PyMOL Python script that loads the backbone (N, CA, C, O; Angstrom):
from pymol import cmd

cmd.read_pdbstr("""\
ATOM      1  N   MET A   1     109.508-140.941-220.795  1.00  0.00           N
ATOM      2  CA  MET A   1     108.020-141.059-220.490  1.00  0.00           C
ATOM      3  C   MET A   1     108.227-141.063-218.895  1.00  0.00           C
ATOM      4  O   MET A   1     109.041-141.865-218.438  1.00  0.00           O
ATOM      5  N   SER A   2     107.672-140.380-218.202  1.00  0.00           N
ATOM      6  CA  SER A   2     107.589-140.669-216.457  1.00  0.00           C
ATOM      7  C   SER A   2     106.610-141.800-215.986  1.00  0.00           C
ATOM      8  O   SER A   2     105.701-142.298-216.650  1.00  0.00           O
ATOM      9  N   ALA A   3     106.950-142.074-214.824  1.00  0.00           N
ATOM     10  CA  ALA A   3     106.004-143.573-214.481  1.00  0.00           C
ATOM     11  C   ALA A   3     104.660-143.018-214.702  1.00  0.00           C
ATOM     12  O   ALA A   3     104.008-143.705-215.489  1.00  0.00           O
ATOM     13  N   THR A   4     103.874-141.688-214.118  1.00  0.00           N
ATOM     14  CA  THR A   4     102.833-141.711-214.521  1.00  0.00           C
ATOM     15  C   THR A   4     102.074-141.787-215.447  1.00  0.00           C
ATOM     16  O   THR A   4     100.889-142.079-215.292  1.00  0.00           O
ATOM     17  N   LEU A   5     102.834-141.436-217.058  1.00  0.00           N
ATOM     18  CA  LEU A   5     102.093-141.570-218.097  1.00  0.00           C
ATOM     19  C   LEU A   5     102.307-142.889-218.599  1.00  0.00           C
ATOM     20  O   LEU A   5     101.674-143.354-219.548  1.00  0.00           O
ATOM     21  N   ALA A   6     103.413-143.643-217.812  1.00  0.00           N
ATOM     22  CA  ALA A   6     103.186-145.356-218.323  1.00  0.00           C
ATOM     23  C   ALA A   6     102.044-145.881-217.733  1.00  0.00           C
ATOM     24  O   ALA A   6     101.344-146.504-218.532  1.00  0.00           O
ATOM     25  N   ALA A   7     101.648-145.834-216.645  1.00  0.00           N
ATOM     26  CA  ALA A   7     100.851-146.586-215.590  1.00  0.00           C
ATOM     27  C   ALA A   7      99.257-145.925-216.408  1.00  0.00           C
ATOM     28  O   ALA A   7      98.267-146.334-215.801  1.00  0.00           O
ATOM     29  N   LEU A   8      98.960-145.134-217.467  1.00  0.00           N
ATOM     30  CA  LEU A   8      97.418-144.427-218.330  1.00  0.00           C
ATOM     31  C   LEU A   8      97.773-145.229-219.207  1.00  0.00           C
ATOM     32  O   LEU A   8      98.924-145.652-219.313  1.00  0.00           O
ATOM     33  N   SER A   9      96.582-145.614-220.129  1.00  0.00           N
ATOM     34  CA  SER A   9      96.272-145.909-221.319  1.00  0.00           C
ATOM     35  C   SER A   9      96.482-144.984-222.382  1.00  0.00           C
ATOM     36  O   SER A   9      96.311-143.775-222.221  1.00  0.00           O
ATOM     37  N   ARG A  10      96.813-145.448-223.369  1.00  0.00           N
ATOM     38  CA  ARG A  10      96.235-144.607-225.271  1.00  0.00           C
ATOM     39  C   ARG A  10      95.511-144.661-225.287  1.00  0.00           C
ATOM     40  O   ARG A  10      95.119-145.801-225.036  1.00  0.00           O
ATOM     41  N   LEU A  11      94.672-143.870-225.503  1.00  0.00           N
ATOM     42  CA  LEU A  11      93.532-143.517-226.519  1.00  0.00           C
ATOM     43  C   LEU A  11      93.113-144.208-227.837  1.00  0.00           C
ATOM     44  O   LEU A  11      91.974-144.494-228.206  1.00  0.00           O
ATOM     45  N   GLY A  12      94.549-144.454-228.598  1.00  0.00           N
ATOM     46  CA  GLY A  12      94.375-145.050-229.357  1.00  0.00           C
ATOM     47  C   GLY A  12      94.317-146.480-229.677  1.00  0.00           C
ATOM     48  O   GLY A  12      94.075-147.040-230.746  1.00  0.00           O
ATOM     49  N   ALA A  13      94.720-147.164-227.979  1.00  0.00           N
ATOM     50  CA  ALA A  13      94.615-148.883-227.978  1.00  0.00           C
ATOM     51  C   ALA A  13      93.117-149.010-227.620  1.00  0.00           C
ATOM     52  O   ALA A  13      92.752-150.183-227.696  1.00  0.00           O
ATOM     53  N   ALA A  14      92.353-148.338-227.333  1.00  0.00           N
ATOM     54  CA  ALA A  14      91.011-148.191-226.725  1.00  0.00           C
ATOM     55  C   ALA A  14      90.150-148.740-227.152  1.00  0.00           C
ATOM     56  O   ALA A  14      90.206-148.577-228.371  1.00  0.00           O
ATOM     57  N   ARG A  15      88.946-149.606-226.777  1.00  0.00           N
ATOM     58  CA  ARG A  15      87.913-150.266-227.572  1.00  0.00           C
ATOM     59  C   ARG A  15      86.756-149.662-227.448  1.00  0.00           C
ATOM     60  O   ARG A  15      86.454-148.919-226.514  1.00  0.00           O
ATOM     61  N   LEU A  16      86.013-149.976-228.446  1.00  0.00           N
ATOM     62  CA  LEU A  16      84.770-149.370-228.411  1.00  0.00           C
ATOM     63  C   LEU A  16      83.810-149.258-227.620  1.00  0.00           C
ATOM     64  O   LEU A  16      83.352-150.224-227.008  1.00  0.00           O
ATOM     65  N   GLY A  17      83.387-148.123-227.521  1.00  0.00           N
ATOM     66  CA  GLY A  17      82.512-147.887-226.098  1.00  0.00           C
ATOM     67  C   GLY A  17      83.217-147.273-225.182  1.00  0.00           C
ATOM     68  O   GLY A  17      82.601-146.408-224.559  1.00  0.00           O
ATOM     69  N   PHE A  18      84.916-147.541-224.747  1.00  0.00           N
ATOM     70  CA  PHE A  18      85.301-146.648-223.641  1.00  0.00           C
ATOM     71  C   PHE A  18      85.043-145.515-223.720  1.00  0.00           C
ATOM     72  O   PHE A  18      84.747-144.851-224.713  1.00  0.00           O
ATOM     73  N   ARG A  19      85.188-145.097-222.188  1.00  0.00           N
ATOM     74  CA  ARG A  19      85.237-143.811-221.693  1.00  0.00           C
ATOM     75  C   ARG A  19      86.335-143.801-220.811  1.00  0.00           C
ATOM     76  O   ARG A  19      86.944-144.737-220.292  1.00  0.00           O
ATOM     77  N   GLY A  20      86.542-142.114-220.702  1.00  0.00           N
ATOM     78  CA  GLY A  20      88.054-142.322-219.783  1.00  0.00           C
ATOM     79  C   GLY A  20      87.625-140.652-220.133  1.00  0.00           C
ATOM     80  O   GLY A  20      86.856-140.110-220.927  1.00  0.00           O
ATOM     81  N   ARG A  21      88.826-140.067-218.796  1.00  0.00           N
ATOM     82  CA  ARG A  21      89.172-139.087-218.502  1.00  0.00           C
ATOM     83  C   ARG A  21      90.435-138.409-218.910  1.00  0.00           C
ATOM     84  O   ARG A  21      91.374-138.652-218.152  1.00  0.00           O
ATOM     85  N   ILE A  22      90.779-137.385-220.214  1.00  0.00           N
ATOM     86  CA  ILE A  22      92.327-137.064-220.833  1.00  0.00           C
ATOM     87  C   ILE A  22      92.974-136.672-219.355  1.00  0.00           C
ATOM     88  O   ILE A  22      92.383-136.016-218.497  1.00  0.00           O
ATOM     89  N   ARG A  23      94.092-137.124-219.263  1.00  0.00           N
ATOM     90  CA  ARG A  23      95.405-136.814-218.181  1.00  0.00           C
ATOM     91  C   ARG A  23      96.611-136.144-218.704  1.00  0.00           C
ATOM     92  O   ARG A  23      97.264-135.430-217.943  1.00  0.00           O
ATOM     93  N   ALA A  24      97.044-136.342-220.197  1.00  0.00           N
ATOM     94  CA  ALA A  24      98.090-135.794-220.529  1.00  0.00           C
ATOM     95  C   ALA A  24      97.971-136.196-222.394  1.00  0.00           C
ATOM     96  O   ALA A  24      97.247-136.987-222.999  1.00  0.00           O
ATOM     97  N   LEU A  25      99.045-135.230-222.861  1.00  0.00           N
ATOM     98  CA  LEU A  25      99.096-135.430-224.055  1.00  0.00           C
ATOM     99  C   LEU A  25     100.815-135.449-224.345  1.00  0.00           C
ATOM    100  O   LEU A  25     101.687-134.726-223.863  1.00  0.00           O
ATOM    101  N   ASP A  26     100.911-136.534-225.293  1.00  0.00           N
ATOM    102  CA  ASP A  26     102.166-136.369-226.003  1.00  0.00           C
ATOM    103  C   ASP A  26     102.323-137.261-226.761  1.00  0.00           C
ATOM    104  O   ASP A  26     102.041-138.445-226.580  1.00  0.00           O
ATOM    105  N   ALA A  27     102.936-136.613-227.970  1.00  0.00           N
ATOM    106  CA  ALA A  27     102.714-136.853-229.493  1.00  0.00           C
ATOM    107  C   ALA A  27     103.855-137.527-229.663  1.00  0.00           C
ATOM    108  O   ALA A  27     103.814-138.300-230.621  1.00  0.00           O
ATOM    109  N   SER A  28     105.318-137.492-228.795  1.00  0.00           N
ATOM    110  CA  SER A  28     106.468-137.763-229.562  1.00  0.00           C
ATOM    111  C   SER A  28     106.642-139.236-229.956  1.00  0.00           C
ATOM    112  O   SER A  28     107.481-139.334-230.851  1.00  0.00           O
ATOM    113  N   GLY A  29     106.109-140.440-229.570  1.00  0.00           N
ATOM    114  CA  GLY A  29     105.707-141.278-230.387  1.00  0.00           C
ATOM    115  C   GLY A  29     105.062-142.017-231.520  1.00  0.00           C
ATOM    116  O   GLY A  29     105.059-143.156-231.987  1.00  0.00           O
ATOM    117  N   CYS A  30     104.307-140.392-231.837  1.00  0.00           N
ATOM    118  CA  CYS A  30     103.164-140.939-232.994  1.00  0.00           C
ATOM    119  C   CYS A  30     104.083-141.137-234.684  1.00  0.00           C
ATOM    120  O   CYS A  30     103.637-141.874-235.564  1.00  0.00           O
ATOM    121  N   GLY A  31     105.013-140.555-234.797  1.00  0.00           N
ATOM    122  CA  GLY A  31     105.656-140.724-235.964  1.00  0.00           C
ATOM    123  C   GLY A  31     105.042-140.463-237.062  1.00  0.00           C
ATOM    124  O   GLY A  31     104.801-141.201-238.018  1.00  0.00           O
ATOM    125  N   ARG A  32     104.753-139.169-236.848  1.00  0.00           N
ATOM    126  CA  ARG A  32     103.636-138.453-238.114  1.00  0.00           C
ATOM    127  C   ARG A  32     104.752-137.802-238.558  1.00  0.00           C
ATOM    128  O   ARG A  32     105.944-137.869-238.256  1.00  0.00           O
ATOM    129  N   ALA A  33     104.004-137.045-239.474  1.00  0.00           N
ATOM    130  CA  ALA A  33     104.788-135.852-240.594  1.00  0.00           C
ATOM    131  C   ALA A  33     105.450-134.736-240.068  1.00  0.00           C
ATOM    132  O   ALA A  33     106.624-134.408-240.237  1.00  0.00           O
ATOM    133  N   LEU A  34     104.208-133.956-239.138  1.00  0.00           N
ATOM    134  CA  LEU A  34     104.288-133.102-237.946  1.00  0.00           C
ATOM    135  C   LEU A  34     105.344-133.235-236.569  1.00  0.00           C
ATOM    136  O   LEU A  34     105.517-134.146-235.760  1.00  0.00           O
ATOM    137  N   PRO A  35     105.858-132.085-236.697  1.00  0.00           N
ATOM    138  CA  PRO A  35     106.595-132.298-234.988  1.00  0.00           C
ATOM    139  C   PRO A  35     105.437-132.271-233.952  1.00  0.00           C
ATOM    140  O   PRO A  35     104.313-131.796-234.115  1.00  0.00           O
ATOM    141  N   PRO A  36     105.968-132.905-232.814  1.00  0.00           N
ATOM    142  CA  PRO A  36     104.752-133.714-232.057  1.00  0.00           C
ATOM    143  C   PRO A  36     104.219-132.328-231.097  1.00  0.00           C
ATOM    144  O   PRO A  36     103.290-132.487-230.304  1.00  0.00           O
ATOM    145  N   ALA A  37     104.933-130.894-231.257  1.00  0.00           N
ATOM    146  CA  ALA A  37     104.566-129.816-230.342  1.00  0.00           C
ATOM    147  C   ALA A  37     103.276-129.724-231.393  1.00  0.00           C
ATOM    148  O   ALA A  37     102.108-129.844-231.022  1.00  0.00           O
ATOM    149  N   GLU A  38     103.660-129.507-232.672  1.00  0.00           N
ATOM    150  CA  GLU A  38     102.374-129.034-233.434  1.00  0.00           C
ATOM    151  C   GLU A  38     100.912-130.030-233.401  1.00  0.00           C
ATOM    152  O   GLU A  38      99.745-129.658-233.524  1.00  0.00           O
ATOM    153  N   LEU A  39     101.473-131.455-233.182  1.00  0.00           N
ATOM    154  CA  LEU A  39     100.111-132.117-233.542  1.00  0.00           C
ATOM    155  C   LEU A  39      99.592-132.446-231.723  1.00  0.00           C
ATOM    156  O   LEU A  39      98.600-133.121-231.444  1.00  0.00           O
ATOM    157  N   GLU A  40     100.334-131.927-230.883  1.00  0.00           N
ATOM    158  CA  GLU A  40      99.540-131.267-229.619  1.00  0.00           C
ATOM    159  C   GLU A  40      99.048-130.406-229.765  1.00  0.00           C
ATOM    160  O   GLU A  40      97.859-130.525-229.469  1.00  0.00           O
ATOM    161  N   ARG A  41      99.311-129.466-230.099  1.00  0.00           N
ATOM    162  CA  ARG A  41      98.553-128.185-230.626  1.00  0.00           C
ATOM    163  C   ARG A  41      97.333-128.305-231.122  1.00  0.00           C
ATOM    164  O   ARG A  41      96.417-127.745-230.519  1.00  0.00           O
ATOM    165  N   ARG A  42      97.008-129.182-232.526  1.00  0.00           N
ATOM    166  CA  ARG A  42      95.843-129.179-232.903  1.00  0.00           C
ATOM    167  C   ARG A  42      95.282-130.137-231.907  1.00  0.00           C
ATOM    168  O   ARG A  42      94.254-129.848-231.294  1.00  0.00           O
ATOM    169  N   LEU A  43      95.775-131.024-231.758  1.00  0.00           N
ATOM    170  CA  LEU A  43      94.604-131.891-230.143  1.00  0.00           C
ATOM    171  C   LEU A  43      93.939-130.842-229.626  1.00  0.00           C
ATOM    172  O   LEU A  43      92.709-130.843-229.655  1.00  0.00           O
ATOM    173  N   LEU A  44      94.617-129.835-229.097  1.00  0.00           N
ATOM    174  CA  LEU A  44      94.582-129.084-227.705  1.00  0.00           C
ATOM    175  C   LEU A  44      93.305-128.118-228.217  1.00  0.00           C
ATOM    176  O   LEU A  44      92.506-127.645-227.408  1.00  0.00           O
ATOM    177  N   GLU A  45      93.200-127.845-229.923  1.00  0.00           N
ATOM    178  CA  GLU A  45      92.401-127.023-230.819  1.00  0.00           C
ATOM    179  C   GLU A  45      91.118-127.573-230.774  1.00  0.00           C
ATOM    180  O   GLU A  45      90.168-126.929-230.329  1.00  0.00           O
ATOM    181  N   MET A  46      91.006-128.802-231.232  1.00  0.00           N
ATOM    182  CA  MET A  46      89.966-129.730-231.370  1.00  0.00           C
ATOM    183  C   MET A  46      89.521-129.932-230.116  1.00  0.00           C
ATOM    184  O   MET A  46      88.402-130.430-230.239  1.00  0.00           O
ATOM    185  N   GLY A  47      89.879-129.779-228.590  1.00  0.00           N
ATOM    186  CA  GLY A  47      89.173-129.950-227.689  1.00  0.00           C
ATOM    187  C   GLY A  47      89.619-130.939-226.756  1.00  0.00           C
ATOM    188  O   GLY A  47      88.896-131.289-225.823  1.00  0.00           O
ATOM    189  N   PHE A  48      90.647-131.364-226.926  1.00  0.00           N
ATOM    190  CA  PHE A  48      91.188-132.464-226.495  1.00  0.00           C
ATOM    191  C   PHE A  48      92.176-131.876-225.460  1.00  0.00           C
ATOM    192  O   PHE A  48      93.381-131.942-225.707  1.00  0.00           O
ATOM    193  N   VAL A  49      91.681-131.232-224.169  1.00  0.00           N
ATOM    194  CA  VAL A  49      92.385-130.931-222.840  1.00  0.00           C
ATOM    195  C   VAL A  49      92.410-131.627-222.139  1.00  0.00           C
ATOM    196  O   VAL A  49      91.560-132.517-222.120  1.00  0.00           O
ATOM    197  N   GLU A  50      93.592-131.535-221.049  1.00  0.00           N
ATOM    198  CA  GLU A  50      93.576-132.370-219.941  1.00  0.00           C
ATOM    199  C   GLU A  50      92.273-132.119-218.829  1.00  0.00           C
ATOM    200  O   GLU A  50      91.972-131.000-218.414  1.00  0.00           O
ATOM    201  N   GLY A  51      91.566-133.393-218.435  1.00  0.00           N
ATOM    202  CA  GLY A  51      90.227-133.199-217.397  1.00  0.00           C
ATOM    203  C   GLY A  51      88.951-133.585-218.604  1.00  0.00           C
ATOM    204  O   GLY A  51      87.856-134.089-218.352  1.00  0.00           O
ATOM    205  N   ALA A  52      89.471-133.186-219.919  1.00  0.00           N
ATOM    206  CA  ALA A  52      87.892-133.517-221.260  1.00  0.00           C
ATOM    207  C   ALA A  52      87.761-134.960-220.886  1.00  0.00           C
ATOM    208  O   ALA A  52      88.769-135.564-220.520  1.00  0.00           O
ATOM    209  N   VAL A  53      86.560-135.584-220.951  1.00  0.00           N
ATOM    210  CA  VAL A  53      85.962-136.844-220.562  1.00  0.00           C
ATOM    211  C   VAL A  53      85.778-137.141-222.300  1.00  0.00           C
ATOM    212  O   VAL A  53      85.490-136.233-223.078  1.00  0.00           O
ATOM    213  N   VAL A  54      85.992-138.520-222.713  1.00  0.00           N
ATOM    214  CA  VAL A  54      86.235-138.809-223.988  1.00  0.00           C
ATOM    215  C   VAL A  54      85.710-140.210-223.889  1.00  0.00           C
ATOM    216  O   VAL A  54      85.942-141.046-223.016  1.00  0.00           O
ATOM    217  N   GLU A  55      84.871-140.310-225.075  1.00  0.00           N
ATOM    218  CA  GLU A  55      84.385-141.920-225.278  1.00  0.00           C
ATOM    219  C   GLU A  55      84.300-142.219-226.540  1.00  0.00           C
ATOM    220  O   GLU A  55      83.738-141.392-227.258  1.00  0.00           O
ATOM    221  N   ILE A  56      84.809-143.422-227.134  1.00  0.00           N
ATOM    222  CA  ILE A  56      85.004-143.760-228.650  1.00  0.00           C
ATOM    223  C   ILE A  56      83.752-144.263-228.926  1.00  0.00           C
ATOM    224  O   ILE A  56      83.427-145.326-228.398  1.00  0.00           O
ATOM    225  N   ARG A  57      82.720-143.481-229.922  1.00  0.00           N
ATOM    226  CA  ARG A  57      81.295-143.656-230.379  1.00  0.00           C
ATOM    227  C   ARG A  57      81.808-144.943-231.476  1.00  0.00           C
ATOM    228  O   ARG A  57      81.499-146.102-231.200  1.00  0.00           O
ATOM    229  N   ASN A  58      82.470-144.681-232.511  1.00  0.00           N
ATOM    230  CA  ASN A  58      82.190-145.464-233.634  1.00  0.00           C
ATOM    231  C   ASN A  58      83.722-145.985-234.234  1.00  0.00           C
ATOM    232  O   ASN A  58      84.710-145.416-233.772  1.00  0.00           O
ATOM    233  N   GLN A  59      83.911-147.040-235.240  1.00  0.00           N
ATOM    234  CA  GLN A  59      85.631-147.205-235.558  1.00  0.00           C
ATOM    235  C   GLN A  59      85.444-147.490-236.659  1.00  0.00           C
ATOM    236  O   GLN A  59      84.387-148.087-236.864  1.00  0.00           O
ATOM    237  N   GLY A  60      86.369-147.207-237.890  1.00  0.00           N
ATOM    238  CA  GLY A  60      86.102-148.186-239.139  1.00  0.00           C
ATOM    239  C   GLY A  60      85.963-149.411-238.885  1.00  0.00           C
ATOM    240  O   GLY A  60      86.044-150.060-237.843  1.00  0.00           O
ATOM    241  N   LEU A  61      85.609-149.830-240.601  1.00  0.00           N
ATOM    242  CA  LEU A  61      85.205-151.707-240.387  1.00  0.00           C
ATOM    243  C   LEU A  61      86.699-152.054-240.676  1.00  0.00           C
ATOM    244  O   LEU A  61      87.100-153.172-240.352  1.00  0.00           O
ATOM    245  N   PHE A  62      87.291-151.431-241.087  1.00  0.00           N
ATOM    246  CA  PHE A  62      88.784-152.377-241.577  1.00  0.00           C
ATOM    247  C   PHE A  62      89.719-151.666-240.657  1.00  0.00           C
ATOM    248  O   PHE A  62      89.748-150.447-240.487  1.00  0.00           O
ATOM    249  N   GLY A  63      90.472-152.548-240.088  1.00  0.00           N
ATOM    250  CA  GLY A  63      91.651-152.113-239.117  1.00  0.00           C
ATOM    251  C   GLY A  63      90.977-151.266-238.215  1.00  0.00           C
ATOM    252  O   GLY A  63      91.843-150.659-237.585  1.00  0.00           O
ATOM    253  N   ARG A  64      89.973-150.969-237.889  1.00  0.00           N
ATOM    254  CA  ARG A  64      88.893-150.192-236.876  1.00  0.00           C
ATOM    255  C   ARG A  64      89.511-149.019-236.467  1.00  0.00           C
ATOM    256  O   ARG A  64      89.696-148.717-235.289  1.00  0.00           O
ATOM    257  N   ASP A  65      89.950-148.108-237.789  1.00  0.00           N
ATOM    258  CA  ASP A  65      90.743-147.028-237.992  1.00  0.00           C
ATOM    259  C   ASP A  65      89.769-146.373-239.185  1.00  0.00           C
ATOM    260  O   ASP A  65      89.461-146.993-240.203  1.00  0.00           O
ATOM    261  N   PRO A  66      89.331-144.980-238.874  1.00  0.00           N
ATOM    262  CA  PRO A  66      89.597-144.239-237.906  1.00  0.00           C
ATOM    263  C   PRO A  66      88.426-144.462-236.775  1.00  0.00           C
ATOM    264  O   PRO A  66      87.528-145.290-236.931  1.00  0.00           O
ATOM    265  N   ILE A  67      88.555-143.553-235.521  1.00  0.00           N
ATOM    266  CA  ILE A  67      87.569-143.934-234.582  1.00  0.00           C
ATOM    267  C   ILE A  67      87.133-142.275-234.526  1.00  0.00           C
ATOM    268  O   ILE A  67      87.808-141.270-234.751  1.00  0.00           O
ATOM    269  N   ALA A  68      85.563-142.463-234.084  1.00  0.00           N
ATOM    270  CA  ALA A  68      84.554-141.147-233.991  1.00  0.00           C
ATOM    271  C   ALA A  68      84.725-141.172-231.937  1.00  0.00           C
ATOM    272  O   ALA A  68      84.499-142.061-231.117  1.00  0.00           O
ATOM    273  N   VAL A  69      85.125-140.007-231.824  1.00  0.00           N
ATOM    274  CA  VAL A  69      85.527-139.953-230.412  1.00  0.00           C
ATOM    275  C   VAL A  69      84.903-138.664-229.730  1.00  0.00           C
ATOM    276  O   VAL A  69      85.342-137.544-229.989  1.00  0.00           O
ATOM    277  N   ARG A  70      83.963-138.857-228.934  1.00  0.00           N
ATOM    278  CA  ARG A  70      83.262-137.875-228.627  1.00  0.00           C
ATOM    279  C   ARG A  70      83.878-137.217-227.418  1.00  0.00           C
ATOM    280  O   ARG A  70      84.019-137.875-226.388  1.00  0.00           O
ATOM    281  N   VAL A  71      84.382-135.514-227.510  1.00  0.00           N
ATOM    282  CA  VAL A  71      85.046-135.303-226.585  1.00  0.00           C
ATOM    283  C   VAL A  71      84.097-134.041-225.916  1.00  0.00           C
ATOM    284  O   VAL A  71      83.877-132.990-226.518  1.00  0.00           O
ATOM    285  N   ASP A  72      83.574-134.366-224.524  1.00  0.00           N
ATOM    286  CA  ASP A  72      82.665-133.186-224.363  1.00  0.00           C
ATOM    287  C   ASP A  72      81.586-132.752-224.742  1.00  0.00           C
ATOM    288  O   ASP A  72      80.586-133.179-224.165  1.00  0.00           O
ATOM    289  N   ASP A  73      81.461-131.969-225.605  1.00  0.00           N
ATOM    290  CA  ASP A  73      79.895-131.964-226.630  1.00  0.00           C
ATOM    291  C   ASP A  73      80.361-132.174-228.021  1.00  0.00           C
ATOM    292  O   ASP A  73      79.510-132.178-228.911  1.00  0.00           O
ATOM    293  N   ALA A  74      81.586-132.345-228.311  1.00  0.00           N
ATOM    294  CA  ALA A  74      81.904-132.324-229.753  1.00  0.00           C
ATOM    295  C   ALA A  74      82.325-133.381-230.345  1.00  0.00           C
ATOM    296  O   ALA A  74      83.253-133.943-229.762  1.00  0.00           O
ATOM    297  N   THR A  75      81.740-134.147-231.911  1.00  0.00           N
ATOM    298  CA  THR A  75      82.209-135.667-232.301  1.00  0.00           C
ATOM    299  C   THR A  75      83.475-135.286-232.973  1.00  0.00           C
ATOM    300  O   THR A  75      83.418-134.284-233.686  1.00  0.00           O
ATOM    301  N   VAL A  76      84.772-135.995-232.857  1.00  0.00           N
ATOM    302  CA  VAL A  76      85.925-135.480-233.554  1.00  0.00           C
ATOM    303  C   VAL A  76      86.295-136.910-234.140  1.00  0.00           C
ATOM    304  O   VAL A  76      86.567-137.849-233.392  1.00  0.00           O
ATOM    305  N   ALA A  77      86.287-137.034-235.732  1.00  0.00           N
ATOM    306  CA  ALA A  77      87.275-138.527-235.978  1.00  0.00           C
ATOM    307  C   ALA A  77      88.435-138.177-236.044  1.00  0.00           C
ATOM    308  O   ALA A  77      88.725-137.028-236.377  1.00  0.00           O
ATOM    309  N   LEU A  78      89.433-139.180-235.713  1.00  0.00           N
ATOM    310  CA  LEU A  78      91.055-139.403-235.656  1.00  0.00           C
ATOM    311  C   LEU A  78      91.341-140.799-236.128  1.00  0.00           C
ATOM    312  O   LEU A  78      90.598-141.772-236.255  1.00  0.00           O
ATOM    313  N   ARG A  79      92.579-140.633-236.343  1.00  0.00           N
ATOM    314  CA  ARG A  79      93.322-141.960-237.308  1.00  0.00           C
ATOM    315  C   ARG A  79      93.798-142.216-235.679  1.00  0.00           C
ATOM    316  O   ARG A  79      94.216-141.392-234.866  1.00  0.00           O
ATOM    317  N   ARG A  80      93.583-143.580-235.543  1.00  0.00           N
ATOM    318  CA  ARG A  80      94.256-144.137-234.115  1.00  0.00           C
ATOM    319  C   ARG A  80      95.654-144.091-234.087  1.00  0.00           C
ATOM    320  O   ARG A  80      96.101-144.871-233.247  1.00  0.00           O
ATOM    321  N   ALA A  81      96.654-143.357-234.801  1.00  0.00           N
ATOM    322  CA  ALA A  81      98.187-143.216-234.390  1.00  0.00           C
ATOM    323  C   ALA A  81      98.165-142.076-233.537  1.00  0.00           C
ATOM    324  O   ALA A  81      98.779-141.888-232.486  1.00  0.00           O
ATOM    325  N   LEU A  82      97.041-141.047-234.397  1.00  0.00           N
ATOM    326  CA  LEU A  82      97.228-139.871-233.535  1.00  0.00           C
ATOM    327  C   LEU A  82      96.440-140.041-232.589  1.00  0.00           C
ATOM    328  O   LEU A  82      96.598-138.907-232.135  1.00  0.00           O
ATOM    329  N   ALA A  83      95.494-140.637-231.682  1.00  0.00           N
ATOM    330  CA  ALA A  83      94.841-140.981-230.766  1.00  0.00           C
ATOM    331  C   ALA A  83      95.649-141.463-229.525  1.00  0.00           C
ATOM    332  O   ALA A  83      95.388-141.325-228.329  1.00  0.00           O
ATOM    333  N   ASN A  84      96.897-142.177-230.254  1.00  0.00           N
ATOM    334  CA  ASN A  84      97.875-142.828-229.145  1.00  0.00           C
ATOM    335  C   ASN A  84      98.607-141.429-228.476  1.00  0.00           C
ATOM    336  O   ASN A  84      99.052-141.386-227.329  1.00  0.00           O
ATOM    337  N   ALA A  85      98.626-140.525-229.258  1.00  0.00           N
ATOM    338  CA  ALA A  85      99.500-139.322-228.245  1.00  0.00           C
ATOM    339  C   ALA A  85      98.010-138.495-227.115  1.00  0.00           C
ATOM    340  O   ALA A  85      97.926-137.307-226.806  1.00  0.00           O
ATOM    341  N   ILE A  86      97.249-139.385-226.821  1.00  0.00           N
ATOM    342  CA  ILE A  86      96.448-138.647-225.882  1.00  0.00           C
ATOM    343  C   ILE A  86      96.158-139.876-224.610  1.00  0.00           C
ATOM    344  O   ILE A  86      95.340-140.787-224.741  1.00  0.00           O
ATOM    345  N   HIS A  87      96.537-139.781-224.073  1.00  0.00           N
ATOM    346  CA  HIS A  87      97.096-140.494-222.500  1.00  0.00           C
ATOM    347  C   HIS A  87      95.536-140.611-221.915  1.00  0.00           C
ATOM    348  O   HIS A  87      94.768-139.703-222.232  1.00  0.00           O
ATOM    349  N   VAL A  88      95.053-141.663-221.098  1.00  0.00           N
ATOM    350  CA  VAL A  88      93.772-141.300-220.693  1.00  0.00           C
ATOM    351  C   VAL A  88      93.440-142.328-219.395  1.00  0.00           C
ATOM    352  O   VAL A  88      93.626-143.541-219.491  1.00  0.00           O
ATOM    353  N   GLU A  89      93.001-141.783-218.353  1.00  0.00           N
ATOM    354  CA  GLU A  89      92.182-142.865-217.274  1.00  0.00           C
ATOM    355  C   GLU A  89      90.764-143.586-217.383  1.00  0.00           C
ATOM    356  O   GLU A  89      89.752-142.885-217.387  1.00  0.00           O
ATOM    357  N   ALA A  90      90.692-144.646-217.452  1.00  0.00           N
ATOM    358  CA  ALA A  90      89.171-145.097-217.867  1.00  0.00           C
ATOM    359  C   ALA A  90      88.260-144.575-216.630  1.00  0.00           C
ATOM    360  O   ALA A  90      88.685-144.673-215.479  1.00  0.00           O
ATOM    361  N   LEU A  91      87.051-144.043-216.902  1.00  0.00           N
ATOM    362  CA  LEU A  91      85.775-144.150-216.086  1.00  0.00           C
ATOM    363  C   LEU A  91      85.281-145.267-215.305  1.00  0.00           C
ATOM    364  O   LEU A  91      85.239-145.569-214.113  1.00  0.00           O
ATOM    365  N   ASP A  92      84.913-145.781-216.436  1.00  0.00           N
ATOM    366  CA  ASP A  92      83.931-147.018-216.294  1.00  0.00           C
ATOM    367  C   ASP A  92      84.887-148.402-215.872  1.00  0.00           C
ATOM    368  O   ASP A  92      85.525-148.935-216.779  1.00  0.00           O
ATOM    369  N   PRO A  93      84.965-148.943-214.531  1.00  0.00           N
ATOM    370  CA  PRO A  93      85.528-150.046-214.525  1.00  0.00           C
ATOM    371  C   PRO A  93      85.181-150.935-215.424  1.00  0.00           C
ATOM    372  O   PRO A  93      83.979-150.930-215.693  1.00  0.00           O
ATOM    373  N   THR A  94      85.977-151.862-216.099  1.00  0.00           N
ATOM    374  CA  THR A  94      85.910-153.372-217.297  1.00  0.00           C
ATOM    375  C   THR A  94      85.453-154.131-216.698  1.00  0.00           C
ATOM    376  O   THR A  94      85.657-154.357-215.505  1.00  0.00           O
ATOM    377  N   PRO A  95      84.596-154.779-217.572  1.00  0.00           N
ATOM    378  CA  PRO A  95      83.779-155.797-216.957  1.00  0.00           C
ATOM    379  C   PRO A  95      84.426-157.098-216.890  1.00  0.00           C
ATOM    380  O   PRO A  95      83.837-158.055-216.387  1.00  0.00           O
TER     381      PRO A  95
END
""", "prot")
cmd.dss("prot")
cmd.show_as("cartoon", "prot")
cmd.util.cbc("prot")
cmd.orient("prot")
C-alpha cells in the first residue's frame, strides 16, 4: 500500500454522519469471495468513483452493519467489510 493510501481513512471504519470525498479504491484487503478487481468494478458501477462525495446516513442496529451510504445523488447499502475498500478523506472537521 502506498504512503498516500495509508494517510487516508477507510469508509468502513467511519462513524454515522461521516462526510468525505473518495480518493481511491483498494479491495485487496477485503477478504471477500470475489477477486479484488471484480469488487472494485462493482463499486465503480454503483457510483463510488474518485472525487464523489459520500455520507454515512444510517447503520444497522447490531454490529453497525450494513451501512446506508449516500454517494452523490444515490443511497446504497453496503457491508462495512466492502466499504473498507473505499479510501476517503473527511470533508468536515471532527469535533
